[in-house]
Backbone as XML, in Angstrom:
<?xml version="1.0"?>
<chain id="A" units="angstrom">
  <residue number="1" name="MET">
    <atom name="N" x="18.679" y="32.412" z="102.548"/>
    <atom name="CA" x="18.838" y="33.844" z="102.510"/>
    <atom name="C" x="19.506" y="34.285" z="101.210"/>
  </residue>
  <residue number="2" name="THR">
    <atom name="N" x="20.487" y="33.531" z="100.765"/>
    <atom name="CA" x="21.210" y="33.913" z="99.554"/>
    <atom name="C" x="20.299" y="33.873" z="98.338"/>
  </residue>
  <residue number="3" name="ARG">
    <atom name="N" x="19.518" y="32.812" z="98.213"/>
    <atom name="CA" x="18.589" y="32.729" z="97.072"/>
    <atom name="C" x="17.561" y="33.862" z="97.110"/>
  </residue>
  <residue number="4" name="ALA">
    <atom name="N" x="17.062" y="34.169" z="98.289"/>
    <atom name="CA" x="16.078" y="35.251" z="98.418"/>
    <atom name="C" x="16.702" y="36.591" z="98.049"/>
  </residue>
  <residue number="5" name="ALA">
    <atom name="N" x="17.934" y="36.819" z="98.471"/>
    <atom name="CA" x="18.619" y="38.074" z="98.142"/>
    <atom name="C" x="18.814" y="38.192" z="96.637"/>
  </residue>
  <residue number="6" name="LEU">
    <atom name="N" x="19.194" y="37.100" z="95.994"/>
    <atom name="CA" x="19.359" y="37.117" z="94.535"/>
    <atom name="C" x="18.025" y="37.357" z="93.839"/>
  </residue>
  <residue number="7" name="ALA">
    <atom name="N" x="16.976" y="36.736" z="94.353"/>
    <atom name="CA" x="15.640" y="36.914" z="93.770"/>
    <atom name="C" x="15.168" y="38.357" z="93.887"/>
  </residue>
  <residue number="8" name="ASP">
    <atom name="N" x="15.596" y="39.035" z="94.933"/>
    <atom name="CA" x="15.222" y="40.439" z="95.119"/>
    <atom name="C" x="16.115" y="41.396" z="94.332"/>
  </residue>
  <residue number="9" name="GLY">
    <atom name="N" x="17.108" y="40.839" z="93.635"/>
    <atom name="CA" x="17.952" y="41.673" z="92.785"/>
    <atom name="C" x="19.219" y="42.191" z="93.439"/>
  </residue>
  <residue number="10" name="LEU">
    <atom name="N" x="19.549" y="41.678" z="94.601"/>
    <atom name="CA" x="20.771" y="42.115" z="95.288"/>
    <atom name="C" x="21.992" y="41.584" z="94.543"/>
  </residue>
  <residue number="11" name="PRO">
    <atom name="N" x="22.959" y="42.431" z="94.254"/>
    <atom name="CA" x="24.152" y="41.948" z="93.567"/>
    <atom name="C" x="25.002" y="41.057" z="94.472"/>
  </residue>
  <residue number="12" name="ARG">
    <atom name="N" x="25.773" y="40.198" z="93.848"/>
    <atom name="CA" x="26.631" y="39.245" z="94.558"/>
    <atom name="C" x="27.553" y="39.954" z="95.552"/>
  </residue>
  <residue number="13" name="GLU">
    <atom name="N" x="28.080" y="41.107" z="95.186"/>
    <atom name="CA" x="29.000" y="41.841" z="96.050"/>
    <atom name="C" x="28.331" y="42.282" z="97.348"/>
  </residue>
  <residue number="14" name="GLU">
    <atom name="N" x="27.079" y="42.711" z="97.253"/>
    <atom name="CA" x="26.370" y="43.156" z="98.461"/>
    <atom name="C" x="26.014" y="41.978" z="99.363"/>
  </residue>
  <residue number="15" name="ILE">
    <atom name="N" x="25.742" y="40.839" z="98.771"/>
    <atom name="CA" x="25.474" y="39.646" z="99.568"/>
    <atom name="C" x="26.730" y="39.275" z="100.351"/>
  </residue>
  <residue number="16" name="CYS">
    <atom name="N" x="27.875" y="39.299" z="99.682"/>
    <atom name="CA" x="29.144" y="38.989" z="100.347"/>
    <atom name="C" x="29.451" y="40.007" z="101.439"/>
  </residue>
  <residue number="17" name="GLU">
    <atom name="N" x="29.118" y="41.257" z="101.212"/>
    <atom name="CA" x="29.347" y="42.295" z="102.220"/>
    <atom name="C" x="28.518" y="42.034" z="103.475"/>
  </residue>
  <residue number="18" name="ALA">
    <atom name="N" x="27.304" y="41.565" z="103.288"/>
    <atom name="CA" x="26.459" y="41.240" z="104.447"/>
    <atom name="C" x="27.087" y="40.127" z="105.280"/>
  </residue>
  <residue number="19" name="PHE">
    <atom name="N" x="27.638" y="39.125" z="104.619"/>
    <atom name="CA" x="28.290" y="38.042" z="105.350"/>
    <atom name="C" x="29.588" y="38.509" z="105.994"/>
  </residue>
  <residue number="20" name="LEU">
    <atom name="N" x="30.255" y="39.445" z="105.369"/>
    <atom name="CA" x="31.471" y="40.002" z="105.966"/>
    <atom name="C" x="31.135" y="40.709" z="107.279"/>
  </residue>
  <residue number="21" name="GLN">
    <atom name="N" x="30.033" y="41.429" z="107.321"/>
    <atom name="CA" x="29.603" y="42.098" z="108.544"/>
    <atom name="C" x="29.241" y="41.090" z="109.636"/>
  </residue>
  <residue number="22" name="THR">
    <atom name="N" x="28.829" y="39.903" z="109.229"/>
    <atom name="CA" x="28.522" y="38.846" z="110.186"/>
    <atom name="C" x="29.729" y="38.547" z="111.066"/>
  </residue>
  <residue number="23" name="GLY">
    <atom name="N" x="30.913" y="38.604" z="110.478"/>
    <atom name="CA" x="32.135" y="38.313" z="111.227"/>
    <atom name="C" x="32.336" y="39.239" z="112.398"/>
  </residue>
  <residue number="24" name="VAL">
    <atom name="N" x="31.924" y="40.475" z="112.260"/>
    <atom name="CA" x="32.085" y="41.459" z="113.326"/>
    <atom name="C" x="31.170" y="41.134" z="114.507"/>
  </residue>
  <residue number="25" name="TYR">
    <atom name="N" x="29.955" y="40.741" z="114.208"/>
    <atom name="CA" x="28.964" y="40.563" z="115.256"/>
    <atom name="C" x="28.826" y="39.123" z="115.744"/>
  </residue>
  <residue number="26" name="ALA">
    <atom name="N" x="29.028" y="38.158" z="114.853"/>
    <atom name="CA" x="28.812" y="36.759" z="115.228"/>
    <atom name="C" x="30.097" y="35.954" z="115.318"/>
  </residue>
  <residue number="27" name="GLY">
    <atom name="N" x="31.196" y="36.550" z="114.908"/>
    <atom name="CA" x="32.476" y="35.858" z="114.970"/>
    <atom name="C" x="32.942" y="35.380" z="113.602"/>
  </residue>
  <residue number="28" name="VAL">
    <atom name="N" x="34.241" y="35.282" z="113.471"/>
    <atom name="CA" x="34.841" y="34.902" z="112.193"/>
    <atom name="C" x="34.472" y="33.477" z="111.776"/>
  </residue>
  <residue number="29" name="PRO">
    <atom name="N" x="34.473" y="32.496" z="112.679"/>
    <atom name="CA" x="34.082" y="31.152" z="112.240"/>
    <atom name="C" x="32.668" y="31.096" z="111.651"/>
  </residue>
  <residue number="30" name="THR">
    <atom name="N" x="31.754" y="31.849" z="112.241"/>
    <atom name="CA" x="30.390" y="31.896" z="111.725"/>
    <atom name="C" x="30.355" y="32.544" z="110.344"/>
  </residue>
  <residue number="31" name="ALA">
    <atom name="N" x="31.095" y="33.619" z="110.177"/>
    <atom name="CA" x="31.149" y="34.289" z="108.879"/>
    <atom name="C" x="31.776" y="33.385" z="107.826"/>
  </residue>
  <residue number="32" name="ASN">
    <atom name="N" x="32.810" y="32.660" z="108.194"/>
    <atom name="CA" x="33.440" y="31.742" z="107.243"/>
    <atom name="C" x="32.460" y="30.669" z="106.781"/>
  </residue>
  <residue number="33" name="ARG">
    <atom name="N" x="31.682" y="30.155" z="107.716"/>
    <atom name="CA" x="30.683" y="29.149" z="107.361"/>
    <atom name="C" x="29.612" y="29.749" z="106.454"/>
  </residue>
  <residue number="34" name="ALA">
    <atom name="N" x="29.193" y="30.960" z="106.750"/>
    <atom name="CA" x="28.192" y="31.635" z="105.911"/>
    <atom name="C" x="28.725" y="31.850" z="104.502"/>
  </residue>
  <residue number="35" name="PHE">
    <atom name="N" x="29.985" y="32.249" z="104.371"/>
    <atom name="CA" x="30.601" y="32.421" z="103.051"/>
    <atom name="C" x="30.620" y="31.102" z="102.292"/>
  </residue>
  <residue number="36" name="ALA">
    <atom name="N" x="30.963" y="30.009" z="102.967"/>
    <atom name="CA" x="31.034" y="28.702" z="102.312"/>
    <atom name="C" x="29.661" y="28.275" z="101.785"/>
  </residue>
  <residue number="37" name="ILE">
    <atom name="N" x="28.641" y="28.462" z="102.602"/>
    <atom name="CA" x="27.284" y="28.098" z="102.181"/>
    <atom name="C" x="26.829" y="29.000" z="101.039"/>
  </residue>
  <residue number="38" name="ALA">
    <atom name="N" x="27.067" y="30.287" z="101.164"/>
    <atom name="CA" x="26.660" y="31.229" z="100.122"/>
    <atom name="C" x="27.377" y="30.924" z="98.810"/>
  </residue>
  <residue number="39" name="GLN">
    <atom name="N" x="28.640" y="30.551" z="98.870"/>
    <atom name="CA" x="29.388" y="30.229" z="97.657"/>
    <atom name="C" x="28.774" y="29.030" z="96.952"/>
  </residue>
  <residue number="40" name="ARG">
    <atom name="N" x="28.383" y="28.022" z="97.732"/>
    <atom name="CA" x="27.734" y="26.842" z="97.143"/>
    <atom name="C" x="26.433" y="27.227" z="96.446"/>
  </residue>
  <residue number="41" name="VAL">
    <atom name="N" x="25.644" y="28.057" z="97.117"/>
    <atom name="CA" x="24.363" y="28.484" z="96.537"/>
    <atom name="C" x="24.597" y="29.319" z="95.290"/>
  </residue>
  <residue number="42" name="LEU">
    <atom name="N" x="25.532" y="30.245" z="95.338"/>
    <atom name="CA" x="25.820" y="31.083" z="94.169"/>
    <atom name="C" x="26.307" y="30.233" z="93.001"/>
  </residue>
  <residue number="43" name="ASP">
    <atom name="N" x="27.124" y="29.226" z="93.274"/>
    <atom name="CA" x="27.584" y="28.328" z="92.213"/>
    <atom name="C" x="26.425" y="27.547" z="91.604"/>
  </residue>
  <residue number="44" name="GLU">
    <atom name="N" x="25.496" y="27.078" z="92.455"/>
    <atom name="CA" x="24.324" y="26.346" z="91.969"/>
    <atom name="C" x="23.454" y="27.233" z="91.087"/>
  </residue>
  <residue number="45" name="VAL">
    <atom name="N" x="23.207" y="28.445" z="91.541"/>
    <atom name="CA" x="22.370" y="29.378" z="90.784"/>
    <atom name="C" x="23.029" y="29.704" z="89.448"/>
  </residue>
  <residue number="46" name="GLU">
    <atom name="N" x="24.322" y="29.898" z="89.468"/>
    <atom name="CA" x="25.069" y="30.207" z="88.255"/>
    <atom name="C" x="25.010" y="29.020" z="87.279"/>
  </residue>
  <residue number="47" name="ALA">
    <atom name="N" x="25.142" y="27.815" z="87.797"/>
    <atom name="CA" x="25.077" y="26.617" z="86.952"/>
    <atom name="C" x="23.682" y="26.431" z="86.369"/>
  </residue>
  <residue number="48" name="ASP">
    <atom name="N" x="22.648" y="26.717" z="87.146"/>
    <atom name="CA" x="21.275" y="26.600" z="86.659"/>
    <atom name="C" x="20.980" y="27.616" z="85.571"/>
  </residue>
  <residue number="49" name="ALA">
    <atom name="N" x="21.604" y="28.783" z="85.656"/>
    <atom name="CA" x="21.375" y="29.842" z="84.666"/>
    <atom name="C" x="22.054" y="29.525" z="83.338"/>
  </residue>
  <residue number="50" name="ALA">
    <atom name="N" x="23.079" y="28.694" z="83.383"/>
    <atom name="CA" x="23.830" y="28.379" z="82.146"/>
    <atom name="C" x="23.175" y="27.312" z="81.333"/>
  </residue>
</chain>
């Protein structure tokens, strides 16, 4: 999902906001896991761009 959002031009802040909303509906542990996965993907994409 994170790679697709970036490919569609969604800024990093809006991607993080979507995961923040996850905490409200799916629970904080789920949101924390989503943030961890998204951070890994964002770091990979950033490293590939450099």
